[in-house]
Phi, psi and omega in degrees: 000135180278174182302318179305323182272349180297339177299329183287337178252020188275341184088002180282153177286170187292334175290320179297318179300316183292322176296320176296319175295319177305309182295326175297316185296330177266353186289151176275186183296338180271001185075026181250146171210164190230036183286144172279157180300326182291322181290316174301311182305311178297315177299331183255005181051049177241170174278160177293325176299316177300315179299316182300312173307315178297310179300319176297322175290318179296327176287318179297323182273000173081019175273332184219141176249133179256133179234123179287145179236145184235145177273164184301335176280359175096357179280157178284133176263182177294149177289153169266130172248142180236121174288130182261000000 
């Protein structure tokens, strides 16, 4: 089984796997995407809090890297996620 399929045997919950697949579906050729947590939550019919926990789990386990992005006025924009 390849790395792509290792997410299913990772011990992560099904919501984290769903979030991972959502990020994969929206990622560009470099494995990056800029979805907001609200967008992910709406697409997967999950709460924003559940998406945040799933993203935290994915980052902690090394499946996803999160980079905070900022607008010119200094406010926080959507995060950039990179599939590892």
